C-alpha positions as CSV (number, residue, x, y, z in Angstrom):
1,M,0.0,0.0,-0.1
2,S,1.4,3.3,-1.1
3,T,1.5,6.2,1.2
4,P,0.0,9.4,-0.4
5,E,2.4,12.0,-1.0
6,H,2.0,15.5,0.6
7,P,2.3,18.4,-1.9
8,P,5.3,20.6,-1.2
9,T,4.7,23.5,1.0
10,T,5.4,26.8,-0.6
11,G,6.3,30.2,1.0
12,A,2.8,31.5,0.0
13,D,1.2,28.9,2.2
14,K,3.1,30.0,5.3
15,P,1.3,32.4,7.7
16,E,2.8,35.9,7.8
17,K,3.6,35.7,11.5
18,G,5.8,38.8,11.5
19,G,3.1,41.1,9.9
20,N,0.2,39.8,12.2
21,T,2.6,40.3,15.4
22,V,3.0,43.9,14.4
23,L,-0.5,44.5,13.8
24,D,-1.7,42.7,17.0
25,S,0.9,44.9,19.1
26,L,-0.3,48.1,17.4
27,R,-3.9,47.1,18.1
28,T,-3.2,46.3,21.8
29,I,-1.4,49.6,22.2
30,I,-4.3,51.6,20.6
31,T,-6.7,49.8,22.8
32,V,-4.7,50.5,25.9
33,V,-4.3,54.2,25.0
34,L,-8.3,54.5,24.3
35,V,-9.1,52.8,27.6
36,V,-6.7,54.9,29.7
37,T,-8.0,58.1,27.8
38,V,-11.6,57.2,28.5
39,V,-10.9,56.3,32.3
40,R,-8.9,59.3,32.7
41,T,-11.4,61.8,31.0
42,F,-14.6,60.4,32.3
43,L,-14.0,58.3,35.4
44,F,-10.7,58.8,37.5
45,E,-7.6,60.6,37.3
46,S,-4.6,60.5,39.6
47,F,-2.9,63.4,41.2
48,V,0.2,63.8,43.7
49,I,-0.1,66.4,46.5
50,P,3.0,68.9,46.1
51,S,2.4,71.1,48.9
52,G,1.5,71.2,52.6
53,S,-1.7,73.3,52.2
54,M,-4.1,70.4,53.0
55,I,-2.3,69.1,56.0
56,P,-3.5,67.2,58.0
57,T,-6.1,65.7,55.6
58,L,-3.4,65.3,52.8
59,Q,0.3,65.1,53.2
60,V,3.0,66.1,50.8
61,G,3.6,63.0,48.7
62,D,0.2,61.6,48.8
63,Y,-1.1,60.1,45.5
64,I,-4.9,60.4,45.3
65,W,-7.7,59.2,43.0
66,V,-10.1,61.9,41.8
67,S,-13.5,61.0,40.5
68,K,-14.1,63.1,37.4
69,F,-17.9,62.2,37.2
70,S,-18.7,63.8,40.6
71,Y,-19.5,67.2,39.2
72,G,-20.1,66.7,35.6
73,Y,-17.7,67.7,32.7
74,S,-16.2,71.0,31.5
75,K,-13.4,71.6,29.0
76,Y,-11.1,71.2,32.0
77,S,-12.0,67.5,32.2
78,F,-10.3,66.6,29.0
79,P,-6.6,66.4,28.2
80,F,-5.1,69.9,27.0
81,S,-8.6,71.5,28.0
82,P,-9.8,71.9,24.3
83,N,-12.5,74.8,24.1
84,L,-15.2,72.4,22.8
85,F,-18.1,74.0,25.0
86,E,-18.7,76.4,27.8
87,G,-19.8,75.7,31.3
88,R,-20.5,72.0,32.4
89,I,-22.6,69.1,31.0
90,W,-24.3,66.8,33.4
91,G,-23.3,69.2,35.9
92,A,-23.8,68.8,39.6
93,E,-23.0,71.3,42.4
94,P,-20.4,70.3,44.8
95,H,-21.2,69.8,48.5
96,R,-20.0,72.0,51.2
97,G,-16.9,70.1,52.8
98,D,-15.8,68.3,49.5
99,V,-12.2,68.1,48.9
100,A,-12.0,69.0,45.2
101,V,-9.4,69.5,42.5
102,F,-9.9,72.4,40.2
103,R,-8.1,74.7,37.9
104,Y,-6.3,77.8,39.4
105,T,-8.1,81.0,38.6
106,K,-4.9,82.9,37.5
107,D,-3.7,80.1,35.4
108,T,-6.0,77.3,34.1
109,S,-3.0,75.2,33.3
110,V,-2.4,74.5,37.0
111,D,-4.3,72.2,39.2
112,Y,-5.2,73.0,42.8
113,I,-6.7,71.1,45.6
114,K,-8.7,72.6,48.4
115,R,-11.7,72.1,50.7
116,I,-14.9,73.7,49.4
117,V,-16.3,75.7,52.5
118,G,-18.6,78.0,50.5
119,L,-21.3,77.8,48.0
120,P,-23.3,80.4,46.1
121,G,-25.2,82.7,48.6
122,D,-22.9,81.6,51.5
123,H,-21.6,84.4,53.8
124,I,-17.9,83.6,54.9
125,Q,-15.6,85.4,57.2
126,V,-12.6,84.5,59.3
127,T,-12.2,86.3,62.6
128,N,-9.3,85.7,65.1
129,G,-8.6,82.5,63.3
130,H,-12.2,81.2,63.6
131,L,-14.4,80.4,60.5
132,I,-17.6,82.1,60.4
133,L,-20.3,80.6,58.1
134,N,-23.6,82.3,57.6
135,G,-23.3,84.4,60.9
136,Q,-22.3,81.1,62.9
137,E,-18.8,80.2,64.2
138,V,-18.1,76.7,62.9
139,P,-17.1,74.4,65.8
140,C,-13.5,73.0,66.0
141,L,-13.4,70.4,68.7
142,N,-10.6,68.4,70.4
143,P,-7.7,70.8,70.0
144,H,-4.3,69.1,70.3
145,T,-0.7,69.9,69.3
146,Y,0.3,68.7,65.8
147,I,3.7,68.9,64.1
148,A,3.5,69.0,60.4
149,Q,6.3,68.9,57.6
150,D,5.8,70.9,54.5
151,E,7.2,70.5,51.0
152,T,10.5,72.0,52.1
153,Q,10.9,69.4,54.9
154,V,10.4,72.3,57.6
155,D,8.7,71.4,60.7
156,M,5.5,73.4,61.6
157,E,4.2,73.0,65.1
158,G,0.7,74.1,65.6
159,E,-2.7,73.2,66.9
160,A,-5.1,70.8,65.2
161,C,-8.7,70.4,65.8
162,T,-11.6,68.8,64.2
163,E,-13.8,71.3,62.3
164,Q,-17.5,70.4,62.0
165,L,-18.5,72.0,58.7
166,P,-22.4,72.2,58.1
167,G,-23.3,70.1,55.3
168,S,-25.1,71.5,52.2
169,A,-28.4,70.3,50.5
170,N,-29.6,68.9,54.0
171,G,-26.4,66.9,54.1
172,T,-24.9,65.6,57.4
173,V,-22.0,67.7,59.2
174,V,-18.6,67.1,57.5
175,K,-15.9,66.4,60.2
176,H,-12.3,66.9,59.2
177,D,-9.1,68.0,61.0
178,I,-7.5,71.4,60.3
179,L,-4.2,72.8,61.4
180,K,-3.8,76.2,63.0
181,L,-0.3,77.8,63.4
182,T,-1.4,81.3,64.6
183,D,-4.6,83.4,64.9
184,E,-2.8,86.5,63.5
185,G,-2.3,87.8,59.9
186,M,-4.8,88.8,57.2
187,Q,-5.7,85.2,56.6
188,N,-7.2,85.0,60.0
189,N,-9.0,88.4,59.9
190,T,-10.8,88.7,56.7
191,P,-13.9,90.9,55.5
192,E,-17.2,89.1,55.0
193,Y,-17.4,87.4,51.5
194,V,-20.6,86.5,49.9
195,V,-20.1,83.7,47.2
196,P,-21.7,84.9,44.0
197,P,-23.7,82.5,41.7
198,G,-21.9,80.0,39.7
199,Y,-18.8,80.2,42.2
200,F,-17.5,78.5,45.2
201,F,-15.1,79.5,48.1
202,A,-12.2,77.1,48.9
203,M,-9.8,76.8,51.7
204,G,-6.8,74.7,52.7
205,D,-7.1,72.6,55.7
206,N,-3.6,73.9,56.8
207,R,-5.3,77.3,57.4
208,D,-2.0,79.4,57.8
209,D,0.0,77.9,54.9
210,S,-2.6,77.9,52.1
211,A,-3.2,80.4,49.2
212,D,-6.9,80.2,48.9
213,S,-10.2,82.0,48.4
214,R,-9.5,84.4,51.5
215,F,-7.1,86.2,49.1
216,M,-9.1,88.2,46.7
217,G,-6.4,90.5,45.1
218,D,-4.8,90.4,41.7
219,G,-1.5,88.9,42.9
220,P,-0.2,85.7,41.4
221,K,-1.1,83.7,44.4
222,D,-4.5,85.2,45.1
223,L,-7.2,82.6,44.3
224,G,-10.4,84.4,45.0
225,F,-13.8,82.9,44.3
226,V,-13.5,79.8,41.9
227,P,-15.9,79.3,38.9
228,M,-17.7,76.0,38.9
229,E,-16.5,75.5,35.4
230,N,-13.0,75.1,36.9
231,L,-13.9,71.9,38.8
232,V,-12.0,68.8,37.7
233,G,-13.3,66.3,40.2
234,R,-13.6,65.2,43.9
235,A,-10.8,63.7,45.9
236,Q,-11.8,60.1,46.9
237,R,-8.9,57.9,48.0
238,I,-5.2,57.9,48.6
239,F,-3.6,55.0,46.7
240,F,-0.1,55.6,47.6
241,S,2.0,58.0,49.9
242,V,5.7,58.5,50.1
243,Q,7.6,61.0,52.4
244,S,10.6,61.5,50.1
245,A,12.8,63.1,52.7
246,H,16.0,61.6,51.1
247,P,17.3,61.9,47.5
248,W,15.6,59.4,45.1
249,W,19.0,57.6,44.5
250,Q,19.3,56.4,48.1
251,V,17.2,53.4,47.5
252,W,17.8,51.8,50.8
253,Y,15.5,54.4,52.4
254,W,12.6,53.7,50.0
255,P,10.7,51.1,52.2
256,A,11.0,53.3,55.3
257,E,9.6,56.4,53.4
258,I,6.4,54.7,52.2
259,R,3.4,55.7,54.4
260,W,2.0,52.3,54.5
261,A,-0.8,53.4,56.9
262,R,-2.1,55.9,54.5
263,I,-2.6,53.6,51.3
264,L,-6.0,53.2,50.4
265,R,-7.4,55.7,53.0
266,G,-10.5,57.6,52.1
267,V,-10.3,61.5,51.6
268,S,-12.8,63.3,53.7
């Protein structure tokens, strides 16, 4: 019995593995870029805290997730802030007490993070270091000594307390810690401000080391009232935190500089 002969295999019959591999790799890269762009634009974006203005809530070197959908979308929700439309779509007003990322009023290429303490129509004043909201002093309980370290690795010793900010839209009281270094200075004795429609009033939790809405001038660090359009998103969770007290090349310090207890801590 004879064995059937197989026809010779030609080069044209062989799969073009090289071409398919390149196309598959390109398709994978494009898919990853699209997924990352969609997530970053519409769902969550990561930010790192560069300064001590939100101590003790946020420390220098905290990496946070910010929900982009919390307040709807404006041109600042998109990479490079294309001027596609004005205002916000699917917009939702922030709540008093939210920790929010927004674009700086003097330079919208810069991201700021502060706590929203005033909404349209609110009357806000700081007198002798005490926050006055709509004619009522905001309670700050359990005062205690607190030593903070800013972005220059300088120690700041002050007093921390738990501020009880009235919630908005019939919401519950927002409890969060703030840091006070002094009761003096213009930041601790302000005029009464009335938040106009379409704006909010933001302050740092580190009340004496924060350039925020208490400063209404034309200077490069004066924030003033912030347009709702400038909102980027709400800070939700810390996903990583590192102190970075030593130069990056001293790798033997890396494990000790990670703030393990802060990882996956919620922002409130």
